[in-house]
KOLVO-439009 format. One line per 8 residues: number of its first residue (from 1); their letters; for each residue x, y, z of N, C-alpha, C. Coordinates in steps of 0.05 Angstrom, whole numbers, always signed. Layout:
BEGIN
NUM = A = X,Y,Z,X,Y,Z,X,Y,Z  ... .
// end
This chain:
BEGIN
1 = MPPTAEAK = +1910,-837,+504,+1884,-841,+515,+1882,-869,+527  +1874,-871,+553,+1873,-897,+566,+1852,-915,+553  +1857,-941,+552,+1837,-960,+540,+1811,-960,+556  +1790,-963,+542,+1764,-964,+555,+1760,-991,+569  +1752,-989,+594,+1748,-1014,+609,+1724,-1030,+597  +1729,-1056,+595,+1707,-1073,+584,+1686,-1076,+605  +1661,-1077,+595,+1638,-1081,+614,+1639,-1109,+626  +1634,-1110,+651,+1635,-1136,+664,+1610,-1152,+656 .
9 = PPTPRERA = +1613,-1178,+652,+1590,-1194,+645,+1571,-1195,+669  +1545,-1198,+664,+1526,-1199,+686,+1531,-1224,+704  +1526,-1220,+729,+1529,-1243,+748,+1505,-1261,+744  +1507,-1286,+754,+1484,-1304,+753,+1459,-1292,+766  +1463,-1277,+788,+1440,-1265,+801,+1427,-1244,+783  +1444,-1228,+769,+1434,-1208,+751,+1420,-1220,+727  +1431,-1242,+717,+1418,-1256,+695,+1391,-1267,+703  +1390,-1279,+727,+1365,-1290,+737,+1344,-1268,+740 .
17 = RAQTIADI = +1353,-1245,+751,+1334,-1223,+755,+1323,-1213,+728  +1341,-1210,+708,+1333,-1201,+682,+1313,-1220,+669  +1318,-1246,+672,+1301,-1266,+661,+1273,-1266,+674  +1273,-1262,+700,+1247,-1261,+715,+1231,-1237,+706  +1244,-1214,+703,+1230,-1190,+693,+1220,-1194,+665  +1236,-1207,+648,+1227,-1213,+621,+1202,-1231,+621  +1202,-1251,+639,+1179,-1268,+642,+1154,-1253,+651  +1158,-1235,+670,+1136,-1219,+679,+1125,-1202,+657 .
25 = VRLGREHL = +1142,-1190,+641,+1133,-1174,+618,+1118,-1191,+598  +1128,-1215,+592,+1115,-1233,+574,+1087,-1240,+584  +1085,-1248,+609,+1059,-1255,+620,+1041,-1230,+621  +1053,-1207,+627,+1037,-1183,+627,+1025,-1177,+600  +1039,-1182,+579,+1028,-1178,+552,+1006,-1198,+547  +1009,-1222,+557,+987,-1242,+553,+962,-1233,+568  +965,-1223,+592,+942,-1214,+608,+930,-1189,+595  +947,-1172,+584,+938,-1148,+571,+920,-1155,+548 .
33 = AVHGAAAL = +928,-1175,+532,+912,-1184,+509,+885,-1195,+517  +884,-1208,+540,+859,-1221,+549,+841,-1202,+565  +853,-1187,+583,+837,-1172,+602,+837,-1142,+598  +856,-1131,+582,+859,-1103,+578,+876,-1090,+600  +885,-1065,+594,+903,-1052,+612,+891,-1045,+638  +866,-1036,+639,+853,-1027,+664,+851,-1050,+684  +849,-1075,+674,+845,-1098,+692,+871,-1113,+697  +893,-1101,+689,+919,-1115,+693,+924,-1118,+723 .
41 = SLRAVARD = +933,-1142,+731,+937,-1149,+759,+964,-1162,+762  +981,-1151,+780,+1006,-1164,+786,+1002,-1190,+801  +982,-1192,+817,+976,-1217,+831,+970,-1240,+811  +955,-1233,+790,+948,-1253,+770,+973,-1261,+755  +991,-1242,+749,+1016,-1248,+735,+1033,-1266,+753  +1034,-1260,+779,+1050,-1276,+797,+1039,-1305,+798  +1013,-1308,+797,+1001,-1334,+798,+1010,-1350,+773  +1009,-1338,+750,+1018,-1352,+725,+1048,-1357,+725 .
49 = LGVVSSAV = +1062,-1340,+739,+1091,-1343,+741,+1098,-1366,+760  +1079,-1373,+777,+1084,-1395,+796,+1097,-1386,+821  +1093,-1361,+828,+1105,-1351,+853,+1083,-1336,+869  +1088,-1332,+895,+1070,-1316,+911,+1073,-1287,+903  +1051,-1272,+908,+1051,-1244,+899,+1073,-1228,+913  +1080,-1234,+938,+1101,-1219,+951,+1128,-1223,+937  +1132,-1245,+924,+1157,-1250,+910,+1159,-1233,+885  +1137,-1230,+870,+1138,-1215,+845,+1143,-1185,+851 .
57 = YRYVENRD = +1134,-1176,+875,+1138,-1148,+881,+1168,-1141,+885  +1185,-1160,+888,+1213,-1155,+890,+1225,-1146,+863  +1210,-1153,+841,+1220,-1146,+814,+1204,-1123,+802  +1178,-1123,+807,+1160,-1102,+797,+1143,-1092,+820  +1147,-1067,+828,+1135,-1059,+854,+1105,-1056,+854  +1093,-1050,+830,+1064,-1046,+830,+1054,-1048,+801  +1027,-1045,+798,+1015,-1046,+772,+1026,-1025,+753  +1030,-1000,+764,+1039,-979,+747,+1067,-985,+736 .
65 = ELLTLLLI = +1084,-997,+752,+1110,-1004,+742,+1108,-1025,+720  +1089,-1044,+723,+1085,-1064,+702,+1075,-1051,+677  +1057,-1032,+679,+1047,-1018,+655,+1070,-1003,+642  +1088,-991,+658,+1111,-976,+646,+1129,-996,+631  +1134,-1019,+642,+1151,-1039,+629,+1138,-1048,+603  +1111,-1051,+604,+1097,-1060,+580,+1097,-1038,+558  +1095,-1013,+566,+1097,-991,+547,+1124,-990,+534  +1145,-992,+550,+1172,-990,+539,+1177,-1014,+520 .
73 = DAYNELGD = +1168,-1038,+528,+1172,-1062,+512,+1157,-1059,+485  +1132,-1049,+486,+1117,-1047,+461,+1128,-1025,+443  +1134,-1002,+455,+1146,-980,+439,+1171,-989,+425  +1188,-1003,+439,+1213,-1012,+427,+1209,-1034,+406  +1190,-1052,+411,+1184,-1072,+391,+1173,-1059,+365  +1155,-1040,+368,+1145,-1025,+345,+1168,-1010,+331  +1185,-997,+347,+1207,-982,+336,+1227,-1000,+321  +1232,-1024,+332,+1250,-1043,+318,+1238,-1052,+292 .
81 = EVDGAVDA = +1212,-1057,+292,+1199,-1066,+267,+1200,-1044,+246  +1195,-1019,+254,+1196,-997,+235,+1224,-993,+225  +1244,-993,+243,+1272,-990,+234,+1280,-1011,+214  +1273,-1036,+220,+1280,-1058,+202,+1268,-1054,+174  +1242,-1046,+173,+1229,-1042,+148,+1241,-1019,+132  +1246,-996,+146,+1256,-973,+132,+1285,-977,+123  +1301,-991,+140,+1329,-996,+133,+1332,-1014,+109  +1311,-1030,+103,+1312,-1048,+80,+1307,-1033,+53 .
89 = VDGQDFAG = +1300,-1007,+54,+1294,-992,+30,+1319,-974,+24  +1324,-970,-2,+1346,-953,-10,+1345,-926,+4  +1368,-916,+13,+1370,-892,+28,+1360,-867,+14  +1359,-867,-12,+1349,-844,-28,+1320,-847,-37  +1308,-870,-31,+1281,-875,-39,+1263,-866,-15  +1258,-841,-13,+1244,-830,+10,+1214,-838,+10  +1202,-839,-13,+1175,-848,-15,+1172,-877,-7  +1191,-894,-16,+1191,-922,-8,+1196,-925,+22 .
97 = QFRALGNA = +1213,-909,+34,+1217,-910,+62,+1191,-903,+77  +1177,-882,+68,+1152,-874,+81,+1132,-897,+80  +1129,-909,+57,+1110,-931,+54,+1118,-955,+71  +1144,-960,+73,+1153,-982,+90,+1147,-977,+119  +1151,-952,+127,+1144,-945,+155,+1114,-948,+160  +1098,-938,+143,+1069,-940,+147,+1060,-969,+148  +1069,-985,+129,+1061,-1014,+129,+1071,-1028,+154  +1095,-1021,+163,+1106,-1034,+187,+1089,-1027,+212 .
105 = VRNWALRE = +1080,-1002,+214,+1063,-995,+236,+1037,-1011,+235  +1025,-1012,+212,+999,-1026,+209,+1002,-1056,+215  +1023,-1068,+204,+1027,-1097,+207,+1030,-1103,+237  +1047,-1087,+251,+1051,-1092,+279,+1025,-1088,+295  +1011,-1067,+289,+986,-1061,+303,+965,-1083,+300  +963,-1094,+276,+943,-1115,+271,+952,-1141,+285  +978,-1145,+287,+988,-1169,+300,+987,-1167,+331  +990,-1142,+341,+991,-1137,+370,+971,-1116,+377 .
113 = PASYALLF = +945,-1121,+373,+925,-1100,+378,+923,-1091,+407  +928,-1109,+426,+927,-1101,+454,+950,-1082,+461  +973,-1088,+451,+996,-1071,+456,+992,-1044,+442  +982,-1044,+418,+976,-1020,+403,+956,-1003,+419  +936,-1016,+430,+916,-1001,+446,+928,-989,+471  +947,-1003,+483,+961,-992,+506,+976,-966,+499  +989,-966,+475,+1005,-944,+467,+988,-921,+456  +967,-927,+441,+953,-906,+425,+923,-905,+430 .
121 = GSPVPGYQ = +913,-921,+449,+885,-921,+456,+878,-903,+479  +856,-908,+492,+848,-892,+515,+868,-894,+538  +873,-872,+552,+891,-873,+575,+881,-893,+596  +899,-906,+610,+892,-924,+632,+884,-907,+656  +860,-911,+667,+852,-895,+690,+872,-897,+714  +880,-874,+724,+898,-874,+747,+927,-877,+741  +934,-880,+716,+962,-885,+709,+974,-861,+693  +997,-853,+701,+1012,-832,+686,+1039,-842,+679 .
129 = APGERTTG = +1044,-845,+653,+1070,-856,+644,+1093,-837,+652  +1115,-848,+663,+1138,-830,+670,+1152,-822,+645  +1152,-796,+638,+1163,-787,+614,+1193,-792,+611  +1207,-792,+634,+1236,-796,+633,+1244,-824,+624  +1225,-842,+625,+1230,-870,+617,+1216,-877,+591  +1194,-864,+584,+1178,-872,+561,+1180,-854,+537  +1189,-829,+541,+1190,-811,+518,+1209,-820,+496  +1233,-829,+504,+1252,-839,+484,+1241,-862,+467 .
137 = PGTRVIVR = +1233,-884,+480,+1221,-906,+464,+1195,-897,+449  +1180,-880,+463,+1154,-872,+451,+1156,-854,+427  +1178,-841,+423,+1181,-823,+400,+1198,-835,+377  +1205,-860,+379,+1223,-872,+359,+1210,-871,+331  +1185,-877,+329,+1172,-878,+303,+1169,-850,+291  +1160,-831,+307,+1157,-804,+296,+1184,-792,+289  +1205,-798,+305,+1231,-787,+298,+1241,-799,+272  +1235,-825,+267,+1242,-838,+242,+1227,-826,+219 .
145 = LVGIFDGA = +1201,-820,+223,+1184,-808,+203,+1194,-780,+196  +1200,-764,+216,+1211,-738,+211,+1237,-739,+197  +1254,-759,+203,+1279,-762,+190,+1276,-767,+160  +1256,-783,+153,+1250,-788,+125,+1243,-762,+110  +1224,-747,+123,+1216,-722,+110,+1238,-702,+108  +1254,-699,+130,+1276,-680,+129,+1298,-688,+110  +1303,-714,+108,+1322,-724,+89,+1314,-718,+60  +1288,-722,+55,+1277,-716,+28,+1280,-687,+22 .
153 = YRAGAMDA = +1274,-670,+41,+1276,-641,+37,+1305,-633,+31  +1324,-643,+47,+1352,-636,+43,+1362,-646,+16  +1351,-669,+7,+1361,-680,-18,+1346,-668,-43  +1328,-649,-38,+1313,-638,-60,+1292,-657,-71  +1284,-677,-56,+1265,-697,-66,+1237,-692,-55  +1233,-669,-42,+1206,-663,-31,+1195,-638,-44  +1170,-640,-51,+1156,-616,-62,+1147,-600,-38  +1162,-579,-32,+1156,-562,-8,+1138,-538,-14 .
161 = EVGPDVVI = +1129,-536,-39,+1113,-513,-47,+1084,-516,-36  +1073,-494,-27,+1045,-494,-19,+1032,-469,-31  +1005,-470,-32,+991,-447,-44,+993,-423,-26  +989,-399,-38,+990,-374,-23,+968,-372,-2  +947,-388,-4,+926,-387,+16,+932,-402,+41  +954,-417,+41,+962,-432,+65,+979,-415,+82  +969,-406,+104,+983,-387,+122,+987,-401,+149  +1011,-401,+159,+1017,-412,+185,+1013,-391,+206 .
169 = PPKLAGDL = +994,-395,+225,+989,-375,+246,+1014,-371,+263  +1017,-347,+274,+1042,-341,+289,+1047,-360,+312  +1027,-367,+327,+1031,-385,+350,+1041,-412,+341  +1029,-422,+319,+1037,-448,+308,+1066,-445,+297  +1072,-423,+285,+1099,-419,+275,+1120,-421,+297  +1112,-410,+321,+1130,-412,+344,+1135,-441,+352  +1113,-457,+352,+1116,-485,+359,+1134,-499,+339  +1129,-494,+314,+1145,-507,+293,+1175,-499,+294 .
177 = ASIRAEMG = +1180,-474,+301,+1207,-465,+304,+1221,-479,+327  +1207,-484,+348,+1218,-499,+371,+1224,-528,+363  +1206,-540,+348,+1210,-568,+339,+1234,-569,+320  +1236,-549,+302,+1258,-549,+283,+1285,-546,+297  +1286,-529,+317,+1311,-526,+332,+1318,-550,+348  +1298,-562,+362,+1303,-585,+379,+1313,-609,+363  +1302,-613,+339,+1308,-637,+323,+1329,-631,+301  +1338,-606,+299,+1357,-600,+278,+1347,-603,+250 .
185 = LAAPDASL = +1323,-594,+245,+1310,-598,+219,+1315,-574,+200  +1312,-580,+174,+1316,-559,+154,+1290,-550,+141  +1270,-567,+142,+1245,-562,+127,+1231,-538,+137  +1218,-523,+120,+1203,-498,+128,+1177,-505,+142  +1165,-484,+153,+1141,-487,+169,+1119,-503,+155  +1113,-497,+130,+1092,-510,+115,+1097,-540,+113  +1122,-548,+108,+1128,-576,+106,+1126,-590,+133  +1134,-576,+154,+1131,-588,+181,+1102,-592,+188 .
193 = ARGVLVWT = +1086,-572,+182,+1057,-574,+188,+1044,-597,+173  +1052,-600,+147,+1041,-622,+132,+1051,-649,+143  +1075,-649,+153,+1086,-674,+166,+1069,-682,+190  +1061,-662,+206,+1044,-668,+229,+1017,-680,+220  +1006,-669,+199,+981,-679,+188,+985,-708,+178  +1006,-713,+165,+1012,-741,+155,+1015,-760,+178  +1030,-752,+199,+1034,-768,+223,+1008,-776,+236  +991,-756,+241,+966,-762,+255,+947,-777,+237 .
201 = SLFGAVSF = +947,-772,+211,+930,-787,+193,+938,-816,+191  +964,-821,+190,+974,-848,+189,+964,-864,+212  +969,-853,+236,+960,-868,+260,+930,-869,+263  +916,-848,+253,+887,-849,+253,+876,-871,+236  +888,-875,+212,+880,-897,+194,+884,-924,+207  +908,-927,+220,+913,-953,+233,+894,-957,+256  +889,-936,+272,+871,-939,+295,+843,-946,+286  +833,-934,+265,+807,-941,+255,+805,-970,+249 .
209 = EVFGQYGA = +826,-981,+237,+825,-1010,+230,+828,-1027,+255  +847,-1021,+272,+851,-1038,+296,+827,-1038,+314  +815,-1015,+318,+793,-1012,+337,+766,-1017,+325  +765,-1026,+300,+740,-1033,+287,+721,-1010,+281  +732,-986,+276,+716,-962,+272,+703,-961,+245  +712,-977,+226,+700,-977,+200,+674,-992,+200  +670,-1010,+220,+647,-1028,+219,+655,-1054,+206  +639,-1074,+211,+646,-1101,+202,+644,-1104,+171 .
217 = DTFAAREE = +625,-1090,+159,+619,-1096,+131,+625,-1072,+112  +638,-1052,+122,+642,-1028,+105,+664,-1032,+84  +687,-1042,+93,+709,-1046,+74,+720,-1075,+77  +717,-1090,+55,+728,-1117,+54,+758,-1115,+46  +765,-1095,+30,+792,-1093,+19,+808,-1074,+37  +813,-1083,+62,+826,-1066,+81,+855,-1059,+73  +869,-1079,+63,+897,-1074,+55,+899,-1055,+32  +880,-1058,+13,+880,-1039,-10,+872,-1011,-1 .
225 = LFGHQLSV = +854,-1010,+18,+846,-983,+29,+870,-970,+42  +885,-985,+58,+908,-973,+71,+930,-965,+51  +933,-981,+31,+953,-974,+10,+945,-948,-4  +919,-945,-9,+909,-920,-21,+914,-896,-2  +908,-900,+23,+913,-879,+43,+942,-871,+44  +960,-890,+43,+989,-884,+43,+996,-868,+18  +984,-875,-5,+990,-860,-30,+981,-831,-27  +958,-826,-16,+948,-799,-12,+966,-784,+7 .
233 = LQKVAGL = +973,-797,+30,+990,-783,+50,+1018,-778,+39  +1027,-795,+21,+1053,-791,+8,+1052,-765,-8  +1030,-761,-22,+1027,-736,-38,+1025,-712,-19  +1010,-715,+2,+1008,-693,+21,+1035,-685,+32  +1051,-705,+38,+1078,-699,+48,+1097,-687,+28  +1089,-690,+2,+1106,-678,-19,+1128,-697,-29  +1124,-723,-24,+1145,-742,-32,+1139,-753,-60 .
// end
């Protein structure tokens, strides 16, 4: 078998271009935090970068491209944080992995509320994220969550039993069968459906806190509240 050719190091021009794009993304995140996604302006980013707007368009062609770069950057930052937290937990401690994932999502969201809002808040008017570029980064957390649940099921560490009154409707069963086949999962329909509930509930709890939906004076013990929510969701998942 012939040896694999080593990748060529980037040229100075390529390094300079990558650095400029990184600076644009950094400034874009700063503008996102101050002005919000709908008011994001490449001209304003160019001004803070110290170049004329025509120059910045050589790197990022329009506002939609900047939003796409910010989405990918935020999705990957969240995914890296989740992976780091879950990887630090013993591989057979599935409940601990789930709690680490949940806490990592919350911690990142509270630290980066503008980026969290871009990912999980209201859609930006007039913008449609290109799925071929954002689906991979955007599904990292749910794929990791599903991996925890499926790993627990395969290891016999998940309570997959449900009451006889829980019936999966045929159309939903078809959706779940497609998901099972696409992701190579072993868990039965009822476990997959519970996993969807846990997924949406987890992000719903984080969103309520990030977007101030509880109100200013309702819960002072926010961390304790989230810890309790994770405990409930852990039981729902059967871990």
